[in-house]
ZALUMLO-137768 format. One record per atom (N, C-alpha, C): x negated, y, z negated; residue in three letters; atom name; chain; residue number from 1. Coordinates in steps of 0.1 Angstrom, whole numbers, padded with zeros to 4 digits. Layout:
<atoms>
X_Y_Z_ALA_CA_A_NUM .
...
</atoms>
This chain:
<atoms>
-1223_1405_0021_MET_N_A_1 .
-1234_1398_0014_MET_CA_A_1 .
-1246_1401_0020_MET_C_A_1 .
-1255_1409_0011_GLU_N_A_2 .
-1269_1411_0014_GLU_CA_A_2 .
-1279_1398_0021_GLU_C_A_2 .
-1277_1392_0011_THR_N_A_3 .
-1289_1377_0016_THR_CA_A_3 .
-1279_1366_0017_THR_C_A_3 .
-1282_1357_0025_LEU_N_A_4 .
-1278_1348_0030_LEU_CA_A_4 .
-1286_1334_0029_LEU_C_A_4 .
-1280_1323_0025_MET_N_A_5 .
-1289_1313_0030_MET_CA_A_5 .
-1289_1309_0044_MET_C_A_5 .
-1301_1306_0051_ASP_N_A_6 .
-1301_1309_0067_ASP_CA_A_6 .
-1297_1297_0072_ASP_C_A_6 .
-1301_1286_0066_ARG_N_A_7 .
-1294_1269_0068_ARG_CA_A_7 .
-1292_1258_0056_ARG_C_A_7 .
-1278_1255_0060_LEU_N_A_8 .
-1272_1248_0050_LEU_CA_A_8 .
-1275_1234_0051_LEU_C_A_8 .
-1276_1225_0043_THR_N_A_9 .
-1277_1212_0043_THR_CA_A_9 .
-1259_1207_0043_THR_C_A_9 .
-1258_1194_0046_THR_N_A_10 .
-1245_1186_0048_THR_CA_A_10 .
-1241_1193_0034_THR_C_A_10 .
-1244_1189_0023_SER_N_A_11 .
-1238_1188_0008_SER_CA_A_11 .
-1237_1206_0007_SER_C_A_11 .
-1246_1213_0009_GLU_N_A_12 .
-1243_1227_0007_GLU_CA_A_12 .
-1233_1233_0013_GLU_C_A_12 .
-1233_1229_0029_ALA_N_A_13 .
-1222_1231_0036_ALA_CA_A_13 .
-1205_1229_0027_ALA_C_A_13 .
-1207_1218_0024_ALA_N_A_14 .
-1195_1214_0019_ALA_CA_A_14 .
-1192_1224_0008_ALA_C_A_14 .
-1202_1226_-0001_VAL_N_A_15 .
-1197_1234_-0013_VAL_CA_A_15 .
-1192_1245_-0008_VAL_C_A_15 .
-1198_1254_0000_ALA_N_A_16 .
-1197_1266_0009_ALA_CA_A_16 .
-1181_1265_0015_ALA_C_A_16 .
-1180_1259_0023_ALA_N_A_17 .
-1168_1257_0029_ALA_CA_A_17 .
-1155_1252_0019_ALA_C_A_17 .
-1157_1246_0011_GLY_N_A_18 .
-1149_1240_0001_GLY_CA_A_18 .
-1141_1229_0004_GLY_C_A_18 .
-1151_1216_0010_VAL_N_A_19 .
-1144_1209_0013_VAL_CA_A_19 .
-1153_1193_0011_VAL_C_A_19 .
-1150_1181_0013_SER_N_A_20 .
-1159_1172_0011_SER_CA_A_20 .
-1171_1168_0021_SER_C_A_20 .
-1180_1157_0016_VAL_N_A_21 .
-1190_1159_0027_VAL_CA_A_21 .
-1186_1149_0037_VAL_C_A_21 .
-1175_1138_0036_PRO_N_A_22 .
-1171_1132_0047_PRO_CA_A_22 .
-1162_1141_0056_PRO_C_A_22 .
-1157_1152_0051_GLN_N_A_23 .
-1153_1160_0059_GLN_CA_A_23 .
-1164_1170_0071_GLN_C_A_23 .
-1175_1170_0060_ILE_N_A_24 .
-1185_1176_0071_ILE_CA_A_24 .
-1188_1168_0083_ILE_C_A_24 .
-1193_1155_0082_HIS_N_A_25 .
-1194_1147_0089_HIS_CA_A_25 .
-1187_1148_0100_HIS_C_A_25 .
-1171_1145_0094_ARG_N_A_26 .
-1166_1147_0107_ARG_CA_A_26 .
-1164_1157_0116_ARG_C_A_26 .
-1165_1167_0110_ILE_N_A_27 .
-1167_1176_0119_ILE_CA_A_27 .
-1177_1178_0132_ILE_C_A_27 .
-1187_1172_0126_ILE_N_A_28 .
-1201_1170_0136_ILE_CA_A_28 .
-1196_1157_0144_ILE_C_A_28 .
-1193_1146_0138_ASP_N_A_29 .
-1190_1134_0149_ASP_CA_A_29 .
-1179_1137_0159_ASP_C_A_29 .
-1168_1144_0156_GLU_N_A_30 .
-1159_1145_0166_GLU_CA_A_30 .
-1159_1160_0172_GLU_C_A_30 .
-1172_1166_0173_LYS_N_A_31 .
-1173_1175_0179_LYS_CA_A_31 .
-1165_1186_0177_LYS_C_A_31 .
-1164_1194_0167_ILE_N_A_32 .
-1150_1199_0163_ILE_CA_A_32 .
-1157_1215_0164_ILE_C_A_32 .
-1172_1217_0159_LEU_N_A_33 .
-1177_1230_0161_LEU_CA_A_33 .
-1185_1232_0174_LEU_C_A_33 .
-1187_1244_0177_PRO_N_A_34 .
-1199_1250_0188_PRO_CA_A_34 .
-1211_1243_0186_PRO_C_A_34 .
-1217_1239_0193_GLU_N_A_35 .
-1232_1230_0187_GLU_CA_A_35 .
-1242_1240_0185_GLU_C_A_35 .
-1240_1251_0189_ASP_N_A_36 .
-1247_1265_0183_ASP_CA_A_36 .
-1247_1268_0170_ASP_C_A_36 .
-1238_1260_0162_LEU_N_A_37 .
-1236_1264_0147_LEU_CA_A_37 .
-1242_1256_0141_LEU_C_A_37 .
-1247_1244_0143_TYR_N_A_38 .
-1255_1232_0138_TYR_CA_A_38 .
-1266_1228_0143_TYR_C_A_38 .
-1272_1217_0136_SER_N_A_39 .
-1283_1209_0142_SER_CA_A_39 .
-1282_1196_0140_SER_C_A_39 .
-1288_1187_0146_THR_N_A_40 .
-1286_1175_0142_THR_CA_A_40 .
-1302_1167_0141_THR_C_A_40 .
-1311_1176_0145_THR_N_A_41 .
-1324_1175_0148_THR_CA_A_41 .
-1329_1173_0132_THR_C_A_41 .
-1336_1159_0132_GLN_N_A_42 .
-1341_1153_0119_GLN_CA_A_42 .
-1330_1152_0109_GLN_C_A_42 .
-1321_1161_0103_MET_N_A_43 .
-1311_1162_0097_MET_CA_A_43 .
-1305_1171_0099_MET_C_A_43 .
-1291_1169_0094_ARG_N_A_44 .
-1277_1176_0099_ARG_CA_A_44 .
-1279_1191_0091_ARG_C_A_44 .
-1280_1204_0098_THR_N_A_45 .
-1280_1216_0091_THR_CA_A_45 .
-1269_1225_0097_THR_C_A_45 .
-1264_1233_0089_PHE_N_A_46 .
-1255_1245_0094_PHE_CA_A_46 .
-1256_1257_0093_PHE_C_A_46 .
-1255_1265_0102_ARG_N_A_47 .
-1255_1281_0101_ARG_CA_A_47 .
-1245_1284_0090_ARG_C_A_47 .
-1248_1295_0082_THR_N_A_48 .
-1238_1299_0074_THR_CA_A_48 .
-1225_1300_0078_THR_C_A_48 .
-1226_1309_0088_ASP_N_A_49 .
-1210_1312_0094_ASP_CA_A_49 .
-1203_1298_0098_ASP_C_A_49 .
-1209_1287_0101_ALA_N_A_50 .
-1202_1274_0102_ALA_CA_A_50 .
-1192_1274_0093_ALA_C_A_50 .
-1194_1276_0081_CYS_N_A_51 .
-1186_1274_0072_CYS_CA_A_51 .
-1173_1279_0073_CYS_C_A_51 .
-1171_1290_0077_ILE_N_A_52 .
-1160_1295_0078_ILE_CA_A_52 .
-1152_1291_0087_ILE_C_A_52 .
-1156_1284_0098_LEU_N_A_53 .
-1145_1278_0107_LEU_CA_A_53 .
-1144_1265_0102_LEU_C_A_53 .
-1157_1258_0096_ILE_N_A_54 .
-1152_1247_0088_ILE_CA_A_54 .
-1139_1246_0080_ILE_C_A_54 .
-1138_1258_0070_ALA_N_A_55 .
-1126_1262_0059_ALA_CA_A_55 .
-1115_1260_0068_ALA_C_A_55 .
-1116_1268_0080_PHE_N_A_56 .
-1103_1272_0088_PHE_CA_A_56 .
-1099_1262_0091_PHE_C_A_56 .
-1106_1250_0096_TYR_N_A_57 .
-1100_1239_0104_TYR_CA_A_57 .
-1093_1229_0093_TYR_C_A_57 .
-1100_1226_0079_PHE_N_A_58 .
-1090_1219_0068_PHE_CA_A_58 .
-1084_1227_0064_PHE_C_A_58 .
-1082_1241_0059_GLU_N_A_59 .
-1074_1246_0051_GLU_CA_A_59 .
-1061_1252_0059_GLU_C_A_59 .
-1060_1249_0077_THR_N_A_60 .
-1048_1253_0083_THR_CA_A_60 .
-1043_1240_0089_THR_C_A_60 .
-1048_1227_0086_ALA_N_A_61 .
-1041_1214_0092_ALA_CA_A_61 .
-1025_1213_0088_ALA_C_A_61 .
-1023_1218_0079_GLU_N_A_62 .
-1009_1216_0077_GLU_CA_A_62 .
-0999_1225_0085_GLU_C_A_62 .
-1006_1235_0090_SER_N_A_63 .
-0998_1247_0097_SER_CA_A_63 .
-1002_1247_0110_SER_C_A_63 .
-1014_1243_0116_LEU_N_A_64 .
-1016_1241_0131_LEU_CA_A_64 .
-1017_1231_0137_LEU_C_A_64 .
-1018_1229_0148_THR_N_A_65 .
-1022_1212_0155_THR_CA_A_65 .
-1037_1217_0155_THR_C_A_65 .
-1043_1203_0157_ALA_N_A_66 .
-1057_1202_0159_ALA_CA_A_66 .
-1059_1210_0172_ALA_C_A_66 .
-1053_1211_0182_GLN_N_A_67 .
-1052_1216_0194_GLN_CA_A_67 .
-1054_1231_0193_GLN_C_A_67 .
-1044_1237_0188_ALA_N_A_68 .
-1045_1252_0183_ALA_CA_A_68 .
-1058_1256_0176_ALA_C_A_68 .
-1059_1250_0163_ARG_N_A_69 .
-1074_1249_0157_ARG_CA_A_69 .
-1086_1250_0166_ARG_C_A_69 .
-1086_1242_0173_LEU_N_A_70 .
-1095_1241_0184_LEU_CA_A_70 .
-1097_1255_0192_LEU_C_A_70 .
-1084_1256_0195_ARG_N_A_71 .
-1085_1266_0209_ARG_CA_A_71 .
-1088_1282_0201_ARG_C_A_71 .
-1084_1283_0186_THR_N_A_72 .
-1087_1295_0175_THR_CA_A_72 .
-1102_1296_0177_THR_C_A_72 .
-1111_1285_0172_ILE_N_A_73 .
-1123_1283_0171_ILE_CA_A_73 .
-1130_1287_0182_ILE_C_A_73 .
-1125_1284_0193_ARG_N_A_74 .
-1132_1290_0208_ARG_CA_A_74 .
-1133_1305_0208_ARG_C_A_74 .
-1119_1311_0207_ASN_N_A_75 .
-1121_1325_0210_ASN_CA_A_75 .
-1123_1330_0197_ASN_C_A_75 .
-1124_1326_0184_ALA_N_A_76 .
-1132_1335_0173_ALA_CA_A_76 .
-1146_1334_0174_ALA_C_A_76 .
-1151_1326_0181_MET_N_A_77 .
-1166_1327_0186_MET_CA_A_77 .
-1166_1335_0199_MET_C_A_77 .
-1160_1338_0204_ALA_N_A_78 .
-1164_1348_0217_ALA_CA_A_78 .
-1163_1359_0212_ALA_C_A_78 .
-1157_1366_0201_HIS_N_A_79 .
-1156_1378_0195_HIS_CA_A_79 .
-1161_1383_0183_HIS_C_A_79 .
-1165_1369_0174_CYS_N_A_80 .
-1173_1373_0161_CYS_CA_A_80 .
-1184_1368_0159_CYS_C_A_80 .
-1195_1374_0157_GLY_N_A_81 .
-1207_1369_0157_GLY_CA_A_81 .
-1217_1367_0148_GLY_C_A_81 .
-1212_1378_0138_SER_N_A_82 .
-1222_1387_0129_SER_CA_A_82 .
-1213_1383_0115_SER_C_A_82 .
-1219_1382_0099_TRP_N_A_83 .
-1211_1378_0091_TRP_CA_A_83 .
-1201_1388_0086_TRP_C_A_83 .
-1204_1402_0090_GLU_N_A_84 .
-1197_1417_0089_GLU_CA_A_84 .
-1185_1412_0098_GLU_C_A_84 .
-1188_1409_0111_GLN_N_A_85 .
-1177_1408_0123_GLN_CA_A_85 .
-1164_1395_0121_GLN_C_A_85 .
-1171_1384_0111_TRP_N_A_86 .
-1161_1374_0106_TRP_CA_A_86 .
-1152_1382_0094_TRP_C_A_86 .
-1157_1392_0088_GLN_N_A_87 .
-1147_1394_0077_GLN_CA_A_87 .
-1134_1403_0083_GLN_C_A_87 .
-1137_1409_0093_ASN_N_A_88 .
-1122_1415_0098_ASN_CA_A_88 .
-1119_1407_0115_ASN_C_A_88 .
-1124_1395_0114_CYS_N_A_89 .
-1123_1389_0123_CYS_CA_A_89 .
-1106_1386_0125_CYS_C_A_89 .
-1097_1390_0137_ILE_N_A_90 .
-1086_1384_0141_ILE_CA_A_90 .
-1086_1378_0155_ILE_C_A_90 .
-1077_1366_0155_VAL_N_A_91 .
-1076_1361_0166_VAL_CA_A_91 .
-1059_1359_0171_VAL_C_A_91 .
-1058_1363_0180_GLU_N_A_92 .
-1042_1361_0186_GLU_CA_A_92 .
-1039_1351_0198_GLU_C_A_92 .
-1031_1342_0198_ASP_N_A_93 .
-1031_1331_0205_ASP_CA_A_93 .
-1016_1326_0207_ASP_C_A_93 .
-1011_1332_0217_HIS_N_A_94 .
-0999_1327_0218_HIS_CA_A_94 .
-0992_1334_0208_HIS_C_A_94 .
-0980_1328_0203_SER_N_A_95 .
-0972_1333_0189_SER_CA_A_95 .
-0983_1334_0174_SER_C_A_95 .
-0995_1330_0176_ILE_N_A_96 .
-1002_1327_0164_ILE_CA_A_96 .
-1012_1339_0164_ILE_C_A_96 .
-1012_1345_0151_THR_N_A_97 .
-1023_1352_0149_THR_CA_A_97 .
-1033_1350_0136_THR_C_A_97 .
-1045_1346_0137_VAL_N_A_98 .
-1052_1346_0127_VAL_CA_A_98 .
-1062_1354_0120_VAL_C_A_98 .
-1059_1355_0109_ARG_N_A_99 .
-1069_1367_0102_ARG_CA_A_99 .
-1078_1359_0092_ARG_C_A_99 .
-1091_1359_0097_PHE_N_A_100 .
-1103_1352_0091_PHE_CA_A_100 .
-1108_1360_0075_PHE_C_A_100 .
-1098_1370_0071_PHE_N_A_101 .
-1104_1378_0060_PHE_CA_A_101 .
-1106_1367_0049_PHE_C_A_101 .
-1093_1361_0045_ASP_N_A_102 .
-1093_1353_0034_ASP_CA_A_102 .
-1102_1341_0031_ASP_C_A_102 .
-1104_1336_0043_ILE_N_A_103 .
-1111_1324_0044_ILE_CA_A_103 .
-1126_1328_0042_ILE_C_A_103 .
-1129_1340_0052_TRP_N_A_104 .
-1142_1348_0048_TRP_CA_A_104 .
-1147_1350_0033_TRP_C_A_104 .
-1137_1354_0025_LYS_N_A_105 .
-1139_1356_0012_LYS_CA_A_105 .
-1140_1347_0004_LYS_C_A_105 .
-1133_1335_0003_GLY_N_A_106 .
-1136_1323_0003_GLY_CA_A_106 .
-1150_1319_-0001_GLY_C_A_106 .
-1155_1317_0016_VAL_N_A_107 .
-1166_1312_0017_VAL_CA_A_107 .
-1178_1317_0011_VAL_C_A_107 .
-1177_1332_0011_GLU_N_A_108 .
-1188_1344_0008_GLU_CA_A_108 .
-1188_1341_-0011_GLU_C_A_108 .
-1177_1338_-0017_GLU_N_A_109 .
-1174_1338_-0032_GLU_CA_A_109 .
-1183_1325_-0035_GLU_C_A_109 .
-1182_1313_-0026_ARG_N_A_110 .
-1188_1299_-0028_ARG_CA_A_110 .
-1203_1303_-0027_ARG_C_A_110 .
-1209_1309_-0016_LEU_N_A_111 .
-1218_1311_-0012_LEU_CA_A_111 .
-1229_1318_-0021_LEU_C_A_111 .
-1221_1328_-0029_HIS_N_A_112 .
-1226_1335_-0040_HIS_CA_A_112 .
-1232_1324_-0051_HIS_C_A_112 .
-1220_1318_-0056_GLN_N_A_113 .
-1219_1307_-0068_GLN_CA_A_113 .
-1233_1297_-0064_GLN_C_A_113 .
-1235_1293_-0049_LEU_N_A_114 .
-1244_1279_-0044_LEU_CA_A_114 .
-1258_1287_-0046_LEU_C_A_114 .
-1260_1301_-0046_MET_N_A_115 .
-1272_1309_-0043_MET_CA_A_115 .
-1273_1310_-0061_MET_C_A_115 .
-1267_1312_-0069_ARG_N_A_116 .
-1268_1316_-0081_ARG_CA_A_116 .
-1270_1301_-0090_ARG_C_A_116 .
-1265_1290_-0086_ALA_N_A_117 .
-1266_1277_-0091_ALA_CA_A_117 .
-1284_1274_-0085_ALA_C_A_117 .
-1287_1276_-0073_ARG_N_A_118 .
-1301_1271_-0070_ARG_CA_A_118 .
-1311_1279_-0077_ARG_C_A_118 .
-1307_1294_-0080_GLU_N_A_119 .
-1317_1297_-0089_GLU_CA_A_119 .
-1318_1295_-0102_GLU_C_A_119 .
-1306_1294_-0107_MET_N_A_120 .
-1306_1289_-0122_MET_CA_A_120 .
-1314_1276_-0124_MET_C_A_120 .
-1319_1268_-0115_VAL_N_A_121 .
-1324_1257_-0118_VAL_CA_A_121 .
-1338_1256_-0115_VAL_C_A_121 .
-1348_1252_-0123_ILE_N_A_122 .
-1361_1252_-0123_ILE_CA_A_122 .
-1368_1232_-0119_ILE_C_A_122 .
-1378_1234_-0115_GLU_N_A_123 .
-1387_1219_-0116_GLU_CA_A_123 .
-1400_1221_-0117_GLU_C_A_123 .
-1404_1219_-0132_ASP_N_A_124 .
-1416_1222_-0138_ASP_CA_A_124 .
-1420_1207_-0143_ASP_C_A_124 .
-1434_1203_-0134_PRO_N_A_125 .
-1441_1192_-0143_PRO_CA_A_125 .
-1443_1194_-0155_PRO_C_A_125 .
-1443_1205_-0160_GLU_N_A_126 .
-1447_1204_-0176_GLU_CA_A_126 .
-1432_1201_-0185_GLU_C_A_126 .
-1423_1206_-0176_ILE_N_A_127 .
-1408_1203_-0186_ILE_CA_A_127 .
-1402_1190_-0182_ILE_C_A_127 .
-1399_1179_-0187_LEU_N_A_128 .
-1394_1166_-0184_LEU_CA_A_128 .
-1401_1160_-0174_LEU_C_A_128 .
-1412_1162_-0173_SER_N_A_129 .
-1419_1155_-0159_SER_CA_A_129 .
-1415_1160_-0146_SER_C_A_129 .
-1407_1170_-0145_GLY_N_A_130 .
-1404_1176_-0132_GLY_CA_A_130 .
-1389_1175_-0131_GLY_C_A_130 .
-1381_1169_-0140_THR_N_A_131 .
-1369_1166_-0141_THR_CA_A_131 .
-1365_1183_-0139_THR_C_A_131 .
-1352_1182_-0129_PRO_N_A_132 .
-1346_1198_-0130_PRO_CA_A_132 .
-1339_1202_-0140_PRO_C_A_132 .
-1339_1209_-0146_VAL_N_A_133 .
-1339_1216_-0156_VAL_CA_A_133 .
-1330_1228_-0155_VAL_C_A_133 .
-1321_1234_-0164_ILE_N_A_134 .
-1316_1250_-0164_ILE_CA_A_134 .
-1326_1259_-0172_ILE_C_A_134 .
-1330_1268_-0164_LYS_N_A_135 .
-1339_1280_-0164_LYS_CA_A_135 .
-1338_1284_-0178_LYS_C_A_135 .
-1349_1282_-0184_GLY_N_A_136 .
-1351_1289_-0197_GLY_CA_A_136 .
-1348_1279_-0209_GLY_C_A_136 .
-1346_1264_-0203_THR_N_A_137 .
-1343_1254_-0215_THR_CA_A_137 .
-1346_1241_-0208_THR_C_A_137 .
-1347_1231_-0217_ARG_N_A_138 .
-1349_1218_-0215_ARG_CA_A_138 .
-1337_1209_-0211_ARG_C_A_138 .
-1327_1214_-0207_VAL_N_A_139 .
-1317_1208_-0204_VAL_CA_A_139 .
-1315_1204_-0191_VAL_C_A_139 .
-1314_1189_-0186_PRO_N_A_140 .
-1310_1186_-0173_PRO_CA_A_140 .
-1297_1189_-0170_PRO_C_A_140 .
-1301_1195_-0157_VAL_N_A_141 .
-1288_1200_-0151_VAL_CA_A_141 .
-1280_1189_-0146_VAL_C_A_141 .
-1285_1180_-0143_TYR_N_A_142 .
-1274_1168_-0138_TYR_CA_A_142 .
-1266_1161_-0151_TYR_C_A_142 .
-1272_1163_-0162_ASP_N_A_143 .
-1263_1156_-0174_ASP_CA_A_143 .
-1254_1165_-0178_ASP_C_A_143 .
-1256_1178_-0175_ILE_N_A_144 .
-1243_1188_-0177_ILE_CA_A_144 .
-1233_1186_-0165_ILE_C_A_144 .
-1239_1184_-0153_ALA_N_A_145 .
-1230_1181_-0142_ALA_CA_A_145 .
-1222_1169_-0147_ALA_C_A_145 .
-1230_1159_-0148_ALA_N_A_146 .
-1223_1147_-0152_ALA_CA_A_146 .
-1211_1150_-0164_ALA_C_A_146 .
-1214_1156_-0172_ALA_N_A_147 .
-1203_1157_-0183_ALA_CA_A_147 .
-1189_1168_-0176_ALA_C_A_147 .
-1195_1179_-0172_VAL_N_A_148 .
-1185_1187_-0165_VAL_CA_A_148 .
-1175_1176_-0157_VAL_C_A_148 .
-1181_1170_-0149_ASP_N_A_149 .
-1172_1159_-0141_ASP_CA_A_149 .
-1166_1147_-0146_ASP_C_A_149 .
-1170_1142_-0156_SER_N_A_150 .
-1163_1136_-0166_SER_CA_A_150 .
-1154_1137_-0173_SER_C_A_150 .
-1147_1154_-0172_GLY_N_A_151 .
-1140_1156_-0181_GLY_CA_A_151 .
-1141_1161_-0194_GLY_C_A_151 .
-1155_1165_-0198_THR_N_A_152 .
-1158_1164_-0211_THR_CA_A_152 .
-1152_1182_-0212_THR_C_A_152 .
-1148_1189_-0223_PRO_N_A_153 .
-1146_1199_-0223_PRO_CA_A_153 .
-1154_1207_-0228_PRO_C_A_153 .
-1156_1222_-0223_LYS_N_A_154 .
-1166_1231_-0217_LYS_CA_A_154 .
-1169_1235_-0231_LYS_C_A_154 .
-1161_1237_-0244_ASP_N_A_155 .
-1166_1241_-0255_ASP_CA_A_155 .
-1175_1231_-0262_ASP_C_A_155 .
-1170_1218_-0258_ARG_N_A_156 .
-1176_1203_-0264_ARG_CA_A_156 .
-1195_1203_-0260_ARG_C_A_156 .
-1193_1207_-0248_ILE_N_A_157 .
-1206_1208_-0239_ILE_CA_A_157 .
-1216_1217_-0246_ILE_C_A_157 .
-1209_1230_-0249_LEU_N_A_158 .
-1220_1242_-0255_LEU_CA_A_158 .
-1220_1241_-0269_LEU_C_A_158 .
-1209_1232_-0274_LYS_N_A_159 .
-1216_1231_-0287_LYS_CA_A_159 .
-1226_1221_-0290_LYS_C_A_159 .
-1225_1211_-0278_SER_N_A_160 .
-1239_1203_-0280_SER_CA_A_160 .
-1250_1208_-0275_SER_C_A_160 .
-1249_1218_-0265_TYR_N_A_161 .
-1261_1224_-0260_TYR_CA_A_161 .
-1259_1239_-0263_TYR_C_A_161 .
-1262_1242_-0276_PRO_N_A_162 .
-1261_1257_-0277_PRO_CA_A_162 .
-1270_1265_-0270_PRO_C_A_162 .
-1278_1264_-0263_SER_N_A_163 .
-1288_1271_-0257_SER_CA_A_163 .
-1284_1276_-0244_SER_C_A_163 .
-1273_1270_-0240_LEU_N_A_164 .
-1263_1271_-0225_LEU_CA_A_164 .
-1254_1282_-0227_LEU_C_A_164 .
-1251_1289_-0216_LYS_N_A_165 .
-1240_1299_-0217_LYS_CA_A_165 .
-1228_1294_-0206_LYS_C_A_165 .
-1219_1299_-0208_ASP_N_A_166 .
-1206_1294_-0203_ASP_CA_A_166 .
-1206_1291_-0188_ASP_C_A_166 .
-1215_1303_-0184_TRP_N_A_167 .
-1216_1304_-0167_TRP_CA_A_167 .
-1223_1291_-0167_TRP_C_A_167 .
-1237_1289_-0171_GLN_N_A_168 .
-1242_1278_-0169_GLN_CA_A_168 .
-1239_1264_-0164_GLN_C_A_168 .
-1228_1261_-0172_VAL_N_A_169 .
-1222_1250_-0175_VAL_CA_A_169 .
-1214_1247_-0161_VAL_C_A_169 .
-1207_1258_-0156_GLU_N_A_170 .
-1200_1260_-0144_GLU_CA_A_170 .
-1209_1255_-0132_GLU_C_A_170 .
-1219_1262_-0131_LEU_N_A_171 .
-1231_1263_-0119_LEU_CA_A_171 .
-1235_1248_-0121_LEU_C_A_171 .
-1237_1242_-0130_ALA_N_A_172 .
-1244_1229_-0131_ALA_CA_A_172 .
-1236_1220_-0119_ALA_C_A_172 .
-1223_1220_-0124_SER_N_A_173 .
-1216_1210_-0114_SER_CA_A_173 .
-1221_1219_-0100_SER_C_A_173 .
-1215_1229_-0097_VAL_N_A_174 .
-1218_1234_-0083_VAL_CA_A_174 .
-1235_1231_-0077_VAL_C_A_174 .
-1244_1230_-0086_TYR_N_A_175 .
-1259_1229_-0080_TYR_CA_A_175 .
-1256_1211_-0080_TYR_C_A_175 .
-1249_1204_-0087_ALA_N_A_176 .
-1254_1187_-0085_ALA_CA_A_176 .
-1242_1185_-0074_ALA_C_A_176 .
-1234_1192_-0067_LYS_N_A_177 .
-1228_1188_-0054_LYS_CA_A_177 .
-1235_1193_-0042_LYS_C_A_177 .
-1241_1206_-0044_ALA_N_A_178 .
-1249_1211_-0031_ALA_CA_A_178 .
-1262_1200_-0032_ALA_C_A_178 .
-1267_1198_-0043_VAL_N_A_179 .
-1282_1191_-0043_VAL_CA_A_179 .
-1278_1178_-0052_VAL_C_A_179 .
-1277_1168_-0043_PRO_N_A_180 .
-1270_1155_-0053_PRO_CA_A_180 .
-1283_1148_-0056_PRO_C_A_180 .
-1286_1140_-0067_PRO_N_A_181 .
-1293_1136_-0069_PRO_CA_A_181 .
-1300_1125_-0062_PRO_C_A_181 .
-1312_1121_-0058_ARG_N_A_182 .
-1314_1109_-0052_ARG_CA_A_182 .
-1314_1096_-0060_ARG_C_A_182 .
-1307_1088_-0052_GLY_N_A_183 .
-1307_1071_-0058_GLY_CA_A_183 .
-1295_1072_-0071_GLY_C_A_183 .
-1294_1059_-0076_ARG_N_A_184 .
-1283_1057_-0087_ARG_CA_A_184 .
-1286_1063_-0102_ARG_C_A_184 .
-1281_1071_-0106_PRO_N_A_185 .
-1287_1077_-0116_PRO_CA_A_185 .
-1282_1067_-0130_PRO_C_A_185 .
-1293_1067_-0138_LYS_N_A_186 .
-1294_1058_-0152_LYS_CA_A_186 .
-1284_1068_-0159_LYS_C_A_186 .
-1272_1058_-0169_ARG_N_A_187 .
-1267_1066_-0178_ARG_CA_A_187 .
-1272_1065_-0193_ARG_C_A_187 .
-1272_1075_-0199_VAL_N_A_188 .
-1279_1076_-0213_VAL_CA_A_188 .
-1273_1087_-0219_VAL_C_A_188 .
-1273_1082_-0233_SER_N_A_189 .
-1267_1091_-0243_SER_CA_A_189 .
-1272_1104_-0247_SER_C_A_189 .
-1269_1112_-0247_SER_N_A_190 .
-1275_1125_-0248_SER_CA_A_190 .
-1272_1132_-0261_SER_C_A_190 .
-1273_1144_-0265_ALA_N_A_191 .
-1267_1149_-0277_ALA_CA_A_191 .
-1254_1154_-0280_ALA_C_A_191 .
-1248_1150_-0290_GLY_N_A_192 .
-1235_1155_-0293_GLY_CA_A_192 .
-1230_1143_-0286_GLY_C_A_192 .
-1231_1131_-0285_GLY_N_A_193 .
-1227_1120_-0277_GLY_CA_A_193 .
-1221_1120_-0264_GLY_C_A_193 .
-1226_1127_-0258_LEU_N_A_194 .
-1224_1132_-0243_LEU_CA_A_194 .
-1230_1123_-0233_LEU_C_A_194 .
-1226_1119_-0226_GLN_N_A_195 .
-1230_1110_-0217_GLN_CA_A_195 .
-1239_1120_-0201_GLN_C_A_195 .
-1251_1116_-0201_GLY_N_A_196 .
-1259_1122_-0193_GLY_CA_A_196 .
-1264_1114_-0181_GLY_C_A_196 .
-1272_1118_-0175_SER_N_A_197 .
-1279_1109_-0162_SER_CA_A_197 .
-1292_1115_-0162_SER_C_A_197 .
-1301_1104_-0161_ILE_N_A_198 .
-1318_1109_-0159_ILE_CA_A_198 .
-1319_1106_-0141_ILE_C_A_198 .
-1325_1115_-0135_THR_N_A_199 .
-1327_1108_-0121_THR_CA_A_199 .
-1342_1117_-0119_THR_C_A_199 .
-1345_1108_-0108_LYS_N_A_200 .
-1362_1113_-0104_LYS_CA_A_200 .
-1363_1127_-0100_LYS_C_A_200 .
-1373_1132_-0098_LYS_N_A_201 .
-1376_1143_-0092_LYS_CA_A_201 .
-1372_1147_-0080_LYS_C_A_201 .
-1367_1158_-0076_ARG_N_A_202 .
-1358_1157_-0059_ARG_CA_A_202 .
-1366_1170_-0057_ARG_C_A_202 .
-1372_1172_-0047_LEU_N_A_203 .
-1377_1185_-0040_LEU_CA_A_203 .
-1365_1193_-0033_LEU_C_A_203 .
-1367_1203_-0035_ARG_N_A_204 .
-1354_1212_-0029_ARG_CA_A_204 .
-1360_1222_-0016_ARG_C_A_204 .
-1349_1222_-0006_THR_N_A_205 .
-1355_1232_0003_THR_CA_A_205 .
-1354_1244_0000_THR_C_A_205 .
-1363_1255_0003_PRO_N_A_206 .
-1363_1268_0000_PRO_CA_A_206 .
-1353_1277_0007_PRO_C_A_206 .
-1348_1290_-0002_LEU_N_A_207 .
-1338_1298_0005_LEU_CA_A_207 .
-1346_1306_0012_LEU_C_A_207 .
-1338_1312_0024_SER_N_A_208 .
-1345_1322_0032_SER_CA_A_208 .
-1337_1333_0034_SER_C_A_208 .
-1339_1345_0040_GLY_N_A_209 .
-1331_1353_0037_GLY_CA_A_209 .
-1323_1355_0053_GLY_C_A_209 .
-1313_1363_0053_ARG_N_A_210 .
-1305_1364_0065_ARG_CA_A_210 .
-1303_1378_0068_ARG_C_A_210 .
</atoms>
């Protein structure tokens, strides 16, 4: 991956690692990760490669003991430092061999989705008073995400919002998970009888290269 998000918020890390936000907090509270992979100054943020180890810890919970997973994390950190090294990282511990490629690939794919979702959304004070909308439309991204998460069929959403593409509907849900709206959303009726949510403007942290 040529460009990575340098630091991830708790919600972004959850999306990239494929886990829940409570699991992300557990990683910190139980000191599962080495401290140089995250920061708790002002707010909790994570290095991108931390998501590989977070995904590993929870994906292997049924096959490895907590002690074995912690030992593997320590051994991996001693040999794998760059994003390219994680791709081919292999850790051998007693009779256990852990190859990180599949986990690395899954995290990389979710990071690509996350960055595409962030690039898809704009906040313009001239468009719905700054409500986050899908670029090139006046469609609030959280309305689409709410419809997806409520189980509304994609074809029905596309019929109600003909200006949207299939991939934009999918990424709307990714964006809402990574950048949850502040406060309790107000439920309103929208086009086609779908239920949407109107939220206050939320400032976003910029992406940075790596």
